[in-house]
C-alpha positions in Angstrom: 141.2 135.6 134.6 142.9 132.5 135.9 144.8 130.3 133.4 143.0 127.1 132.4 145.0 124.0 133.2 145.9 121.4 130.6 143.8 118.9 132.4 140.8 121.2 132.2 141.5 121.7 128.5 141.4 117.9 128.0 138.2 117.6 129.9 136.4 120.3 128.0 137.6 118.8 124.7 136.0 115.4 125.4 132.7 116.3 123.7 134.5 117.2 120.5 137.1 114.3 120.7 135.4 111.3 122.5 138.7 109.4 122.4 140.0 111.8 125.1 137.5 110.5 127.7 139.7 107.7 128.8 142.7 110.0 129.2 140.6 112.5 131.1 139.4 109.8 133.5 142.9 108.5 133.9 144.4 111.9 134.7 141.6 112.7 137.1 142.2 109.4 138.9 145.9 110.3 139.2 145.0 113.6 140.8 142.9 111.8 143.5 145.4 109.1 144.4 149.1 108.9 145.2 151.0 108.5 141.9 154.6 107.5 141.0 156.8 110.5 140.2 158.0 109.5 136.8 161.3 110.7 135.2 162.1 113.4 132.7 165.2 114.6 130.9 166.3 116.7 127.9 168.8 116.2 125.1 170.2 119.4 123.6 171.4 119.7 120.0 173.5 122.8 119.2 174.2 124.2 115.7 177.7 123.1 114.7 178.1 121.2 118.0 178.9 117.6 117.3 178.1 116.3 120.8 174.7 116.0 122.4 174.3 117.3 125.9 171.9 115.6 128.4 170.2 116.9 131.5 168.0 114.9 133.9 165.3 116.8 135.8 165.0 116.2 139.6 161.3 117.1 139.6 158.6 119.0 137.8 159.8 122.3 139.3 163.2 121.8 137.8 161.6 121.1 134.5 159.4 124.2 134.6 162.4 126.4 135.5 164.3 125.0 132.5 161.4 125.5 130.1 161.1 129.2 131.2 164.8 129.8 130.5 165.3 128.1 127.1 165.1 131.2 124.9 168.8 131.8 124.5 172.1 129.8 124.0 173.6 127.8 121.2 171.3 124.8 121.8 168.2 125.4 119.6 167.0 121.8 119.2 165.8 119.9 122.3 164.6 116.4 122.7 162.6 115.8 125.9 162.0 112.3 127.3 159.3 111.4 129.8 159.1 108.0 131.5 155.6 107.1 132.7 152.6 109.5 132.6 152.8 111.5 135.7 150.2 114.2 136.0 152.5 117.1 136.9 154.9 116.3 134.0 151.9 115.9 131.6 150.6 119.2 132.8 153.9 121.0 132.4 154.8 119.6 128.9 151.2 119.8 127.6 150.6 123.4 128.8 154.0 124.7 127.7 154.0 123.3 124.2 150.2 123.0 123.7 150.6 119.4 122.7 147.7 117.6 121.1 146.2 115.5 124.0 145.8 112.5 121.6 149.5 112.0 122.0 149.0 111.2 125.7 145.8 109.3 125.0 147.4 106.9 122.6 150.4 106.5 124.9 148.2 105.7 127.9 146.1 103.1 126.2 147.6 99.7 125.5 144.4 97.6 125.2 143.5 95.5 122.2 140.0 96.9 122.3 137.7 99.0 124.5 135.3 96.9 126.5 131.6 97.6 125.6 130.8 98.1 129.3 132.6 101.4 129.2 130.8 104.6 128.4 133.6 105.7 126.0 135.7 104.2 123.3 139.3 104.8 122.1 139.1 105.0 118.4 142.1 105.4 116.1 142.3 108.4 113.9 141.8 108.0 110.1 145.0 107.7 108.1 144.3 111.0 106.4 144.2 112.7 109.9 147.5 111.3 111.1 150.7 113.3 110.8 153.8 111.2 111.4 156.0 114.2 111.1 154.3 115.7 114.2 153.4 112.8 116.5 152.9 109.0 116.4 152.7 106.0 118.8 154.4 102.6 118.4 153.2 99.4 120.1 155.8 96.7 121.0 156.2 93.7 123.2 158.9 92.8 125.7 159.5 89.3 127.0 161.0 88.8 130.4 162.2 85.7 132.2 161.4 85.2 135.9 160.9 82.7 138.7 157.9 80.5 139.1 154.8 82.5 140.1 151.4 81.8 141.5 148.1 82.4 139.7 147.1 86.1 139.6 146.7 89.2 137.5 150.0 91.0 137.2 150.9 94.5 136.0 153.9 96.8 135.8 154.5 99.1 138.8 153.6 102.4 137.0 151.0 105.1 136.6 149.9 103.6 133.2 148.3 100.2 133.2 150.7 97.7 131.6 149.7 94.0 132.1 152.2 91.3 132.5 150.8 88.1 130.9 152.2 84.6 131.1 153.4 83.3 127.7 151.2 80.2 128.2 148.6 80.7 131.0 147.2 77.2 130.6 150.4 75.4 131.5 150.0 75.1 135.3 150.5 72.4 137.8 147.7 71.2 140.1 148.9 73.5 142.9 148.5 76.6 140.8 152.1 77.5 140.4 153.1 78.5 136.8 155.8 76.3 135.3 156.5 78.9 132.7 159.5 81.2 133.0 158.5 83.8 130.4 156.0 86.7 130.6 155.0 89.2 128.0 154.6 92.9 128.6 152.7 95.1 126.2 154.2 98.6 125.9 153.9 101.9 124.0 156.4 104.5 122.9 155.4 107.9 121.4 157.0 110.8 119.7 155.9 114.4 119.2 157.7 117.4 117.6 157.2 120.9 116.5 159.4 123.4 114.6 159.9 126.9 116.0 159.6 129.6 113.4 160.2 133.3 113.3 158.6 134.4 110.1 160.1 132.2 107.4 163.1 131.3 109.5 163.5 128.1 111.5 164.7 128.6 115.0 165.2 125.0 116.0 162.7 122.4 117.2 161.3 120.8 120.3 160.4 117.2 120.5 159.0 114.9 123.2 159.4 111.1 123.6 157.1 109.2 125.9 158.2 105.8 127.1 156.9 103.2 129.5 158.7 102.5 132.8 160.8 99.3 133.2 159.7 96.3 135.2 162.5 96.7 137.7 162.4 94.2 140.6 158.8 94.7 141.7 155.3 94.1 140.3 151.7 94.8 141.0 149.5 91.8 141.8 145.7 91.8 142.3 144.9 90.1 145.6 141.3 90.0 146.7 140.5 93.0 144.5 143.4 94.9 146.1 146.5 96.0 144.0 149.6 95.3 146.1 153.3 95.4 145.1 155.6 92.4 145.5 159.2 91.6 144.8 159.8 90.1 141.4 163.2 89.3 140.1 163.4 89.2 136.3 165.6 89.7 133.4 165.1 90.3 129.7 164.6 87.3 127.4 167.9 86.5 125.8 169.5 89.3 127.9 167.7 91.9 125.8 168.0 93.3 122.3 171.2 93.3 120.3 173.2 96.6 120.4 172.8 98.2 116.9 176.0 100.3 117.2 178.2 99.4 114.3 181.4 97.5 115.2 184.6 99.5 115.2 188.2 99.4 116.3 187.3 101.5 119.3 184.8 98.9 120.5 187.5 96.1 120.0 189.9 98.0 122.2 187.2 98.5 124.9 186.4 94.8 125.0 190.0 94.1 126.0 190.1 96.8 128.5 188.4 97.6 131.8 185.2 98.8 130.0 184.2 95.4 128.6 180.6 95.8 130.0 180.0 99.1 128.1 176.8 99.0 126.1 173.2 100.2 126.4 172.1 99.9 130.0 168.9 98.0 129.1 167.5 99.1 132.4 164.8 101.1 130.6 164.2 102.6 127.2 164.6 106.0 128.9 168.2 105.3 130.0 169.0 103.6 126.6 167.9 106.6 124.5 170.0 108.9 126.8 173.0 106.6 126.4 172.8 106.3 122.6 172.6 110.1 122.1 175.2 111.2 124.6 177.7 108.3 124.3 177.7 106.7 120.9 175.8 108.9 118.4 177.9 109.6 115.3 178.5 113.1 114.0 176.3 112.3 111.0 173.4 111.3 113.3 173.7 114.4 115.4 173.9 116.7 112.4 170.9 114.9 110.8 168.9 115.4 113.9 169.7 119.1 114.0 168.3 119.4 110.5 165.2 117.3 111.0 163.3 116.8 114.3 162.1 113.4 113.1 165.7 112.1 113.2 165.6 112.8 116.9 163.5 109.6 117.2 166.0 107.4 115.3 167.2 105.6 118.4 163.7 105.3 119.8 162.7 103.5 116.5 165.8 101.3 116.5 165.2 100.2 120.1 161.5 99.4 119.4 162.5 97.5 116.2 165.2 95.6 118.1 162.9 94.7 120.9 160.4 93.4 118.4 163.2 91.3 116.9 163.8 89.6 120.2 160.1 89.1 120.7 160.0 87.4 117.2 162.8 85.0 118.3 160.7 84.1 121.3 157.6 83.5 119.2 159.5 81.4 116.7 160.9 79.3 119.6 157.3 78.7 120.8 156.2 77.6 117.3 159.1 75.2 117.1 158.1 73.7 120.5 154.6 73.1 119.0 156.1 71.3 116.1 158.3 69.2 118.4 155.3 68.1 120.4 153.9 66.5 117.2 156.9 64.2 117.0 155.4 61.9 119.7 152.3 61.2 117.6 154.4 60.5 114.5 156.6 58.1 116.4 153.5 56.0 117.4 153.8 56.2 121.2 150.9 55.6 123.7 147.9 56.9 121.8 145.9 57.6 124.9 148.5 59.9 126.3 149.1 61.5 122.9 145.4 62.4 122.6 145.7 64.5 125.8 149.0 66.0 124.6 147.6 66.9 121.2 144.5 68.6 122.8 146.8 70.7 125.0 149.0 71.5 122.0 145.9 72.6 120.1 144.9 74.9 122.9 148.4 76.6 122.9 148.5 76.8 119.1 145.1 78.4 119.0 146.1 80.9 121.7 149.1 82.0 119.6 147.1 82.1 116.5 144.9 84.7 118.1 147.8 86.5 119.7 149.7 86.7 116.4 146.6 88.2 114.7 146.7 91.0 117.4 150.5 91.4 117.0 150.2 91.8 113.3 147.3 94.2 113.5 149.0 96.4 116.1 152.3 96.4 114.2 150.5 97.4 111.0 148.9 100.2 113.0 152.4 101.3 114.1 153.6 101.3 110.5 150.5 103.3 109.5 151.5 105.9 112.2 154.9 106.1 110.6 153.4 106.4 107.1 155.0 103.2 105.9 153.2 101.1 103.3 152.8 97.6 104.8 153.4 95.7 101.5 156.3 97.8 100.2 159.0 95.2 101.2 161.5 96.8 98.7 161.5 100.1 100.6 165.1 100.3 101.9 164.4 103.3 104.2 162.1 101.2 106.3 163.5 97.7 105.8 163.8 96.9 109.5 160.1 97.4 110.3 159.0 95.8 107.0 161.3 92.8 107.8 159.6 92.4 111.2 156.2 92.5 109.6 157.2 89.9 107.1 158.5 87.6 109.9 155.3 88.2 112.0 153.2 87.1 109.0 155.5 84.1 108.5 155.1 83.1 112.2 151.3 83.3 111.8 151.4 81.1 108.6 153.6 78.6 110.5 151.2 78.5 113.5 148.2 78.0 111.1 150.0 75.2 109.4 150.8 73.5 112.7 147.2 74.0 113.8 146.0 72.2 110.6 148.4 69.3 111.3 147.2 69.1 115.0 143.6 69.1 114.0 144.3 66.5 111.4 146.1 64.3 113.9 143.2 64.8 116.3 140.7 63.8 113.6 142.8 60.6 112.9 142.9 59.8 116.6 139.1 60.4 116.9 138.6 58.1 114.0 140.7 55.4 115.7 138.7 55.9 118.9 135.4 55.6 117.0 136.7 52.5 115.2 137.7 50.9 118.6 134.3 51.8 120.0 132.5 50.3 117.0 134.5 47.0 117.4 133.4 46.9 121.0 129.8 47.5 120.0 130.0 44.7 117.4 131.3 42.3 120.1 128.6 43.2 122.4 125.9 42.8 119.7 127.4 39.3 118.8 127.2 38.3 122.5 123.5 39.5 122.6 122.8 37.5 119.4 124.3 34.3 121.0 122.1 34.8 124.0 119.1 35.4 121.8 119.8 32.1 120.0 120.0 30.3 123.3 116.8 31.8 124.3 115.2 30.6 121.0 116.3 27.1 122.0 115.2 27.1 125.6 112.0 29.1 125.5 110.1 26.7 123.1 111.4 23.7 125.2 110.2 25.3 128.4 106.9 26.3 126.9 106.1 22.8 125.5 107.3 21.3 128.8 104.9 23.4 130.7 102.1 22.2 128.5 103.0 18.5 129.1 103.6 19.0 132.7 99.9 18.6 133.6 100.7 14.9 134.4 99.4 11.6 133.3 101.1 9.6 130.5 103.2 12.6 129.5 105.3 12.6 132.7 109.0 11.8 132.4 109.4 8.0 132.0 105.7 7.5 131.2 104.4 5.8 128.1 103.7 9.0 126.1 106.8 11.0 127.2 108.3 10.6 123.6 105.5 12.9 122.3 107.3 15.8 124.1 110.4 15.4 121.9 108.4 14.7 118.8 106.8 18.1 119.1 109.6 20.2 120.8 112.4 19.4 118.3 110.5 20.3 115.1 109.0 23.5 116.7 112.4 24.7 118.0 114.0 23.9 114.6 111.3 25.9 112.7 111.7 28.9 115.1 115.5 28.9 114.6 115.1 28.7 110.8 112.6 31.6 110.8 114.9 33.7 113.1 117.9 33.0 110.9 116.0 34.0 107.7 114.8 37.2 109.4 118.4 38.0 110.4 119.7 37.4 106.9 117.0 39.6 105.4 117.7 42.4 107.9 121.5 42.2 107.2 120.9 42.4 103.5 118.5 45.4 103.8 121.1 47.2 106.0 123.9 46.5 103.5 121.8 48.0 100.7 120.9 51.1 102.8 124.5 51.8 103.8 125.8 51.3 100.2 
């Protein structure tokens, strides 16, 4: 009987686990099209050995040969790292370790929700079904700075779909070129582990870290429904996250020497994890990882938390820009221009209000995957993640307060516009009233003149011409008095009604 492939196992499990349908379609699509190769490596931890040894695999054949020959030797604990979801590597790791496919499913999916047009959904597992000591997925956001770009839909050059979104898609010039220099990339990072046992004895552990590929210097762009790559120079916002390696005298000496540029490569999270474990990990960290597989993800969690911290600085800067835009209204500049500015500010504030709601929900989901109580701010073991959650909520509160101020200013401005329009309306009504009074004077005169125009003694200069004035003046006066009395009565009734 031929051996069932890991892809076939996923496909046959879709009826029982509908959240695997998207993963199954994704892997089948990779099998039909040319895919990117991906990268894989392993970090070896040996009992009593205070240094971590790293190996990078040239291809999936190299990985398979390694997996088949890992039964002996002093290195009993192994941390594998896979960058991008390449079908051959997913097949090799999944089949060899019999990994729960939900690990790859949550890593592949970075959407906020599943569109209703699809015949499947990607639902999160209940908290009682999650096992953070076995596997979890963390969502985070990376901000990059780049040159001006035209309109379009951008995504990372990778097998997994990772959209690259402008920080403010509404701020564009008439020609369509974006004036913004910052773009946001939504990313995932996952961890899985298992302990090898022989009876009651532990014989080490195996763990797998899944990370997204970097942006590099190219990007996918959708042109006429065709996905094509293009050159795209970019760099991390603020030059990337701050190195969390503790300061020491050794670092001070390196700064003065030829190795001043030493630090995490920041080219990709794949390279950074390798660098931290092989170059700067302390003896305590290495020994702790040998005892507990979950400690093998300590640098993964630190990088994700540090990247979130940079993202928070960017969000806070955007909120501060919104506040600064309100200064023009408070200074009493051109009201007409300020109305347009406030409307644009309201659009941007409302955009980040929605985004922050997504960010908080996704970060809380990540904390739930790590089995961290979202309101336990006094938990010192997880204070980094809880601090980030607290700052995210603070940013959301700040955005909502700015939004209330903007809407208040717009209401004031709308009131001013309404007042100006009402004054114009009053002026127009007064002009119409004047014309009406003139009509009340000339219409009776014209009417009476038409009566006396039949000729005879009533012609101008004739003996009875005085009769015209004797009748016209009293009639006109009576009509004006009646009109004035009706106007006063109407004004009084309107005043009573409005009061």
